[in-house]
C-alpha positions in Angstrom: -27.6 6.3 0.4 -25.3 3.3 0.2 -21.9 3.8 -1.3 -20.5 1.7 -4.2 -19.3 -0.8 -1.5 -22.9 -2.2 -1.6 -23.5 -1.9 -5.3 -23.4 -5.1 -7.3 -20.6 -5.2 -9.9 -23.1 -6.0 -12.6 -25.0 -2.8 -12.0 -21.8 -0.7 -12.1 -20.5 -2.4 -15.3 -23.9 -2.1 -17.1 -23.9 1.7 -16.5 -20.6 1.8 -18.3 -22.1 0.2 -21.4 -22.4 -3.4 -22.5 -21.1 -4.1 -26.0 -22.2 -7.0 -28.3 -18.6 -8.3 -28.3 -18.7 -8.6 -24.5 -22.1 -10.3 -24.7 -20.7 -13.0 -27.0 -17.7 -13.6 -24.8 -19.8 -13.9 -21.7 -22.3 -16.2 -23.4 -19.5 -18.5 -24.6 -17.9 -18.5 -21.2 -21.2 -19.2 -19.5 -21.9 -22.2 -21.7 -18.4 -23.5 -21.0 -18.8 -23.2 -17.2 -22.3 -24.7 -17.4 -20.9 -27.8 -19.1 -18.3 -28.1 -16.3 -20.9 -27.4 -13.6 -23.5 -29.9 -14.8 -21.9 -33.2 -13.6 -20.3 -31.5 -10.6 -23.6 -30.2 -9.3 -25.2 -33.6 -9.5 -22.2 -35.4 -8.0 -21.9 -32.9 -5.1 -25.6 -33.3 -4.3 -25.5 -37.1 -4.2 -22.3 -37.0 -2.0 -24.1 -34.6 0.3 -27.0 -37.1 0.8 -29.4 -35.3 -1.5 -30.8 -36.2 -4.9 -29.0 -34.9 -8.0 -31.8 -32.4 -8.9 -31.1 -30.5 -5.7 -27.6 -29.7 -6.9 -28.9 -28.5 -10.3 -31.5 -26.3 -8.7 -28.8 -24.8 -6.5 -26.6 -24.1 -9.5 -29.4 -22.3 -11.2 -30.9 -20.2 -8.4 -27.8 -19.5 -6.3 -25.6 -19.3 -9.4 -27.9 -16.6 -10.9 -28.1 -14.5 -7.7 -24.4 -14.7 -6.9 -23.6 -13.2 -10.3 -26.6 -10.8 -10.3 -25.9 -9.3 -6.9 -22.2 -10.2 -6.3 -19.3 -7.9 -5.8 -17.0 -9.7 -8.2 -16.9 -9.4 -12.0 -16.4 -13.1 -12.7 -17.4 -15.1 -9.6 -19.3 -18.3 -10.4 -21.5 -19.7 -7.6 -23.1 -23.0 -6.8 -22.8 -26.1 -4.6 -19.2 -26.9 -3.7 -17.3 -29.7 -2.0 -16.7 -27.7 1.1 -20.4 -28.2 2.1 -20.6 -32.0 1.6 -19.6 -32.9 5.2 -21.9 -30.3 6.8 -24.8 -31.0 4.5 -24.6 -34.7 4.9 -24.5 -34.4 8.7 -27.4 -31.9 8.9 -29.6 -34.2 6.7 -28.7 -37.2 8.8 -29.4 -35.4 12.1 -32.3 -33.1 11.2 -33.7 -34.3 7.9 -33.8 -32.3 4.6 -36.2 -29.8 6.0 -33.6 -29.1 8.7 -31.0 -28.4 6.0 -33.3 -26.0 4.2 -33.8 -24.1 7.4 -30.1 -24.0 8.2 -29.3 -22.8 4.7 -31.9 -20.0 5.0 -30.5 -18.9 8.4 -27.0 -19.1 7.1 -28.0 -16.8 4.2 -29.5 -14.3 6.7 -26.2 -14.4 8.7 -24.2 -13.7 5.6 -26.4 -10.7 4.7 -26.0 -9.3 8.2 -22.2 -9.9 8.0 -22.0 -8.1 4.7 -23.8 -5.0 5.8 -21.8 -5.1 9.1 -18.7 -4.9 6.8 -17.2 -8.2 7.9 -16.0 -8.8 4.4 -12.5 -7.7 5.4 -12.5 -9.3 8.9 -13.3 -12.8 7.6 -10.2 -12.7 5.5 -8.0 -12.9 8.6 -8.9 -16.5 9.3 -5.4 -18.1 9.6 -4.3 -19.9 6.4 -3.2 -23.1 8.3 -6.7 -23.4 9.6 -8.2 -23.1 6.1 -5.7 -25.6 4.7 -6.3 -28.0 7.5 -10.0 -28.2 7.3 -10.0 -28.0 3.5 -7.7 -31.0 3.3 -9.7 -32.8 6.0 -12.9 -32.2 3.9 -11.2 -33.6 0.9 -10.3 -36.8 2.8 -13.9 -37.2 4.0 -15.3 -36.6 0.5 -13.0 -39.3 -1.0 -13.8 -41.7 1.8 -17.6 -41.2 1.3 -17.3 -42.3 -2.3 -15.7 -45.7 -1.7 -19.0 -47.5 -1.5 -20.3 -46.3 -4.9 -16.9 -46.5 -6.6 -16.4 -50.2 -5.6 -20.1 -51.1 -5.8 -20.1 -52.5 -2.3 -23.4 -54.2 -1.5 -23.9 -52.8 2.0 -26.6 -50.8 3.7 -26.2 -47.6 5.7 -22.5 -46.7 6.2 -21.4 -45.3 9.6 -21.0 -41.6 9.6 -17.7 -41.5 11.6 -14.4 -41.8 9.8 -12.7 -44.7 11.5 -15.9 -46.9 11.8 -16.6 -46.1 8.2 -13.3 -47.6 7.0 -13.7 -50.5 9.4 -17.1 -51.2 7.8 -15.6 -50.9 4.3 -12.9 -53.5 5.1 -15.4 -55.7 6.8 -17.6 -55.9 3.7 -14.9 -55.6 1.0 -15.8 -59.0 -0.4 -19.1 -57.6 -1.6 -17.4 -55.3 -4.2 -18.7 -55.4 -7.8 -16.0 -55.8 -10.5 -18.0 -54.2 -13.3 -18.7 -51.1 -11.1 -15.1 -50.8 -10.2 -14.1 -51.0 -13.9 -16.6 -48.3 -14.8 -15.2 -46.1 -12.0 -11.6 -46.7 -13.1 -12.5 -46.0 -16.8 -14.1 -42.7 -15.9 -11.1 -41.8 -13.8 -8.8 -42.6 -16.6 -10.7 -40.7 -19.2 -10.8 -37.6 -17.0 -7.1 -37.7 -16.2 -6.1 -38.3 -19.9 -8.3 -35.4 -21.1 -6.9 -33.1 -18.4 -3.4 -34.1 -19.4 -3.6 -33.8 -23.2 -6.7 -31.5 -23.8 -7.0 -29.4 -20.6 -9.4 -27.0 -22.3 -12.0 -29.7 -23.0 -14.8 -30.4 -20.5 -13.3 -33.6 -19.2 -16.0 -34.3 -16.6 -18.9 -34.0 -19.1 -17.1 -36.0 -21.8 -16.3 -38.8 -19.4 -19.9 -38.9 -18.2 -21.3 -39.0 -21.7 -18.9 -41.7 -22.9 -19.4 -43.9 -19.8 -23.1 -43.4 -19.7 -23.4 -44.2 -23.4 -21.3 -47.4 -22.9 -23.4 -48.5 -19.9 -26.7 -47.9 -21.8 -25.7 -49.6 -25.1 -24.1 -52.6 -23.5 -26.7 -52.8 -20.7 -24.0 -53.1 -18.1 -25.7 -54.0 -14.8 -24.3 -51.2 -12.5 -26.2 -48.8 -10.3 -27.2 -45.6 -12.1 -28.8 -42.4 -10.9 -32.2 -43.6 -12.3 -32.0 -46.8 -10.3 -31.2 -45.0 -7.0 -33.4 -41.9 -7.6 -36.3 -43.1 -9.8 -38.5 -40.0 -9.2 -36.3 -37.1 -10.2 -38.5 -34.2 -11.1 -38.0 -32.1 -14.2 -38.1 -28.3 -14.1 -37.7 -26.0 -11.1 -39.9 -26.4 -8.0 -42.0 -23.6 -6.8 -40.5 -21.5 -3.9 -41.8 -22.6 -0.5 -41.0 -21.5 3.1 -39.3 -24.1 5.2 -41.3 -25.9 7.9 -39.8 -25.1 11.3 -40.4 -24.9 15.0 -38.5 -23.4 17.9 -36.8 -26.6 18.9 -35.6 -27.4 15.4 -34.5 -23.8 14.9 -32.3 -23.9 18.0 -30.9 -27.3 17.0 -29.7 -26.1 13.5 -28.1 -22.8 14.6 -24.6 -24.3 15.0 -24.9 -25.8 11.5 -26.2 -22.5 10.1 -23.1 -20.6 11.4 -20.8 -23.3 10.0 -22.5 -23.0 6.6 -22.3 -19.2 6.7 -18.6 -19.4 7.7 -17.7 -21.8 4.9 -19.7 -19.9 2.3 -18.1 -16.6 3.3 -14.6 -17.9 3.4 -14.7 -19.8 0.1 -16.5 -17.0 -1.7 -14.0 -14.4 -0.6 -11.1 -16.8 -1.4 -12.5 -17.4 -4.8 -13.0 -13.7 -5.4 -9.5 -13.0 -4.3 -8.1 -15.6 -6.7 -10.2 -14.1 -9.5 -8.8 -10.6 -8.7 -5.3 -12.0 -9.1 -6.2 -13.5 -12.4 -8.0 -10.5 -13.8 -6.3 -7.5 -12.1 -9.6 -6.2 -10.9 -10.8 -5.8 -7.3 -14.0 -7.3 -5.8 -16.3 -5.7 -3.3 -16.0 -8.1 -0.4 -19.0 -6.8 1.7 -21.4 -6.9 -1.3 -20.1 -10.4 -2.1 -21.2 -11.5 1.3 -24.6 -9.9 0.8 -25.0 -11.7 -2.5 -23.9 -15.1 -1.0 -26.5 -14.5 1.7 -29.3 -13.7 -0.7 -28.3 -16.7 -2.9 -28.5 -19.1 0.1 -31.9 -17.7 1.2 -33.2 -18.2 -2.3 -31.7 -21.6 -2.7 -33.4 -22.7 0.5 -36.8 -21.3 -0.7 -36.5 -23.6 -3.8 -35.4 -26.6 -1.7 -31.8 -26.4 -2.9 -28.4 -26.8 -1.1 -26.0 -24.3 0.4 -24.0 -22.4 -2.2 -20.9 -20.3 -2.4 -18.3 -19.0 -4.9 -16.6 -22.0 -6.6 -12.9 -21.4 -7.3 -12.5 -24.0 -10.1 -15.6 -22.8 -12.0 -14.6 -19.2 -11.5 -11.2 -19.9 -12.9 -12.8 -21.7 -15.8 -15.0 -18.7 -16.5 -12.0 -16.4 -16.6 -10.0 -18.7 -18.9 -13.0 -19.0 -21.2 -13.2 -15.3 -21.7 -15.9 -14.2 -19.2 -15.8 -10.4 -18.8 -18.7 -9.5 -16.6 -21.2 -11.1 -14.2 -23.4 -11.8 -17.2 -21.3 -14.9 -17.8 -22.4 -16.3 -14.5 -26.0 -15.5 -15.4 -25.7 -17.3 -18.7 -24.1 -20.3 -16.9 -27.3 -20.5 -14.7 -29.5 -20.1 -17.8 -27.9 -23.0 -19.7 -28.2 -25.3 -16.7 -31.9 -24.3 -16.4 -32.3 -25.3 -20.1 -30.8 -28.7 -19.3 -33.2 -29.2 -16.3 -36.2 -28.2 -18.4 -35.5 -30.4 -21.4 -32.9 -33.1 -20.7 -33.5 -34.2 -17.1 -34.4 -37.7 -18.2 -30.9 -38.2 -19.6 -29.3 -38.1 -16.2 -31.0 -41.4 -15.2 -28.4 -43.3 -17.2 -25.4 -41.9 -15.4 -23.5 -44.5 -13.3 -22.9 -43.6 -9.7 -19.4 -45.0 -10.0 -18.7 -42.3 -12.7 -19.8 -39.5 -10.4 -17.6 -41.0 -7.6 -14.7 -40.8 -10.0 -15.4 -37.1 -10.5 -15.6 -36.5 -6.8 -12.2 -38.2 -6.3 -10.7 -35.6 -8.7 -12.6 -32.9 -6.8 -11.3 -34.1 -3.5 -7.7 -34.3 -4.8 -7.9 -30.7 -6.1 -9.5 -29.5 -2.8 -6.7 -31.2 -0.7 -4.1 -28.7 -2.0 -1.5 -31.2 -1.0 1.4 -28.9 -2.1 0.2 -26.2 0.3 -0.3 -28.8 3.0 3.3 -30.0 2.7 4.6 -26.4 2.4 3.0 -25.4 5.7 4.1 -28.6 7.3 7.7 -27.6 6.6 7.3 -24.1 8.1 7.0 -23.1 11.8 6.0 -25.5 14.5 3.0 -23.4 15.5 1.6 -23.3 11.9 2.2 -27.0 11.6 0.4 -27.7 14.9 -2.6 -25.6 14.0 -3.0 -27.2 10.6 -2.6 -30.8 11.8 -5.0 -30.3 14.7 -7.6 -28.7 12.4 -7.1 -31.5 9.9 -7.4 -34.2 12.5 -10.5 -32.7 14.2 -12.2 -32.2 10.8 -11.7 -35.9 9.8 -12.1 -37.5 13.2 -14.5 -35.3 15.2 -16.5 -32.5 13.5 -16.0 -29.6 11.2 -17.5 -27.1 13.5 -15.2 -28.2 16.4 -12.2 -28.1 14.0 -12.9 -24.6 12.9 -13.5 -23.3 16.5 -10.4 -25.1 18.0 -8.2 -24.2 15.0 -9.0 -20.5 15.0 -8.7 -20.3 18.8 -5.4 -22.1 18.9 -4.0 -20.0 16.1 -5.1 -16.8 17.8 -3.5 -17.9 21.1 -0.3 -18.8 19.4 -0.3 -15.5 17.5 -0.8 -13.5 20.7 2.0 -15.5 22.4 4.3 -14.8 19.5 3.4 -11.1 19.6 3.9 -10.8 23.3 7.3 -12.6 22.9 8.3 -10.1 20.2 7.7 -7.2 22.6 10.8 -6.2 24.7 11.2 -4.1 27.7 14.7 -3.2 28.9 16.4 -0.5 31.0 18.8 2.0 29.7 19.6 4.1 32.8 22.9 4.8 34.6 22.5 2.1 37.3 20.5 -0.5 35.4 21.7 -3.3 33.1 19.4 -5.2 30.8 17.7 -8.1 32.5 19.4 -10.4 30.0 22.8 -9.0 31.0 23.5 -7.4 27.7 24.7 -3.8 27.2 23.4 -2.0 24.1 25.8 0.1 22.1 23.0 2.6 21.2 22.6 3.5 24.8 26.2 3.8 25.8 26.3 7.5 25.1 22.7 8.1 26.1 23.4 7.0 29.6 26.0 9.9 29.9 23.3 12.4 28.8 20.9 11.4 31.6 20.6 13.8 34.6 21.5 12.4 38.0 18.6 10.4 39.5 17.0 9.7 36.1 16.5 6.2 34.7 15.0 5.1 31.4 12.8 2.1 30.3 12.4 1.4 26.6 9.4 -0.7 25.4 9.3 -2.1 21.9 6.4 -4.0 20.3 2.8 -4.4 21.3 2.1 -4.5 25.1 0.1 -7.7 25.7 -0.7 -9.6 28.8 2.6 -11.3 28.5 4.4 -8.0 29.2 3.2 -7.8 32.8 5.9 -10.2 34.1 8.6 -8.5 32.1 7.6 -5.1 33.6 7.7 -6.5 37.1 11.1 -8.1 36.5 12.6 -4.9 35.1 11.2 -2.9 38.0 12.8 -5.3 40.4 16.1 -4.8 38.6 16.1 -1.2 39.5 16.9 -1.7 43.1 16.7 1.9 44.5 13.8 3.8 42.8 15.0 6.8 40.7 13.7 10.3 41.2 12.4 10.3 37.6 11.6 7.3 35.3 11.3 7.9 31.6 9.3 5.3 29.7 10.0 5.3 26.0 7.0 4.1 24.0 7.7 5.3 20.5 7.9 1.7 19.2 4.7 0.5 20.9 1.9 0.4 18.2 -0.7 -1.3 20.3 -1.7 -1.9 23.9 -4.4 -4.2 25.2 -6.3 -3.9 28.5 -3.8 -6.3 30.3 -0.9 -4.2 29.0 -2.6 -1.1 30.2 -3.1 -2.6 33.6 0.6 -3.6 33.8 1.7 -0.1 32.8 -0.6 1.4 35.3 0.8 -0.8 38.1 4.3 0.3 37.2 3.2 3.9 37.3 1.5 3.4 40.7 4.7 1.7 42.1 6.7 4.7 41.1 4.1 7.1 42.5 4.0 5.3 45.8 7.8 5.8 46.2 7.7 9.4 45.2 9.1 9.0 41.7 8.0 11.0 38.7 7.1 9.2 35.5 7.6 10.6 32.0 5.9 8.8 29.1 7.5 9.7 25.8 6.6 9.1 22.1 3.1 7.6 22.6 1.4 6.4 19.4 -2.3 7.1 18.9 -3.8 3.8 20.1 -1.8 3.5 23.4 -2.3 7.2 24.0 -6.1 6.9 23.5 -6.2 3.9 25.8 -4.4 5.8 28.6 -6.6 8.8 28.1 -9.8 6.8 28.3 -8.5 5.2 31.5 -7.7 8.6 33.1 -3.9 8.6 32.8 -3.2 12.1 31.6 -0.4 14.7 31.6 -2.1 16.7 34.3 -1.9 14.0 37.0 0.5 14.1 39.9 4.0 12.9 39.0 2.9 11.8 35.5 4.1 13.7 32.4 3.4 12.8 28.7 5.8 14.3 26.1 6.1 13.9 22.3 9.6 12.4 22.1 12.7 11.3 24.0 14.5 14.6 23.6 11.6 16.4 25.3 11.6 13.8 28.0 15.4 14.4 28.7 14.8 18.2 28.8 11.8 17.8 31.2 13.7 15.4 33.4 16.5 17.9 33.7 14.0 20.7 34.6 12.4 18.5 37.2 15.8 17.6 38.6 16.7 21.3 38.9 13.3 22.1 40.4 13.8 19.5 43.0 17.2 20.9 43.9 16.0 24.5 44.2 15.6 25.9 47.7 12.1 26.4 49.0 
């Protein structure tokens, strides 16, 4: 039987009782979030290279399942800006059926990750990496909207960043003044409403006002209806994606990227929600819910989905108490699809571009970017490299290189933090410094006994330090005490370096005493066969026992045969 770790929050909360007052609060919050999500879902779908109805279907299907099965009380799910780059690329390279297949595979990956309890592990992705590629995605989103915002009369825009801007400047004379005015008016309305009436649904109000103006004055600008004349009403029937082995293998990298983004953004959103509500989400169940939502979205021909931080925050601020708020949000969007789909034909594309400019600005988290930029060189390097690769190369490459570089820098820093120095009678620290703590301890050492102290984790970088310290000894002592109380972790390379040091001592007839071993290093040594019962190797609990044992061994060596 599975523990509560894999029990959806909704089920747990309903067992506790669901009051009418809570129902009203959730319904009102769901309506508020649906009003915010409507224009966003359409704008995100169009920016991804899909039709607006795909975004609405995703908001309904994935939004329902993320709330129904999720591990958070207040998480709101649906299409988000993080997927735009990946989705656009997959559609361009493999067609929409390739995207559906990649989304379904990503969902399966997330379900496996959830049940494998990767919910905690995925949180350890370095923050500079997240900030770098999130800011990079924001730049790409904003760049992709230039054509519709300016009304440029051009054909297919290049996919790559630099060629795209070159293409824009090359055809800048084709811009349409009326389209630009509509875009600027939408942007102004949104910013003014956010500044003076932050609780109002600024996106929806702006869309209604601008669409009404375009319709009444018959302003000749490109609308959703002109670009997508055959938008269906209602939800499509579920259908398995068409696939073959070749296409399946081609979309695997994209599927892992979608799964990674969905997992990261969902857990970040849930963590932000925890901070706002004081509750704690179930991270592994959240991954399972995200996986199920993406599988279902793919079956209905939708887009990838994840937890949406802005919509989740709106839900909390609107009084949402339980996952029912997210379910109501999906229900209200479904009502719109069933009865008001025809209305979206009058929405100008320039207005949706204006919304996406705001989304991109919010995604960029420019304050965090500047903050990290002012910190350590290593964090700055990781963030800038990830950002640059996201914008100029590929998101998958950016994530891989960013995480790898961050990991290597972290390991380097950890190995640098570890120290190994001698504290014996004849040995000075390799840096030439004497430590006050050991001034009296040297006097306590029996003749022929020397001491090494290791602090910090023993990584591969410690091997050279151990060799240098061994060379500083000169004449090998009869007994060498290795103090390891401050060594919390030892990897295989560190184990090998320690064993080499022990073998060097053994080959010269010296006895080695390991003192104060913590559980992980002790377990590593035990599994590798380094035990207390071996010749000239002794393992004791603390330094005092090591001194006592070294004294006994010294006396035994001096006793006549």
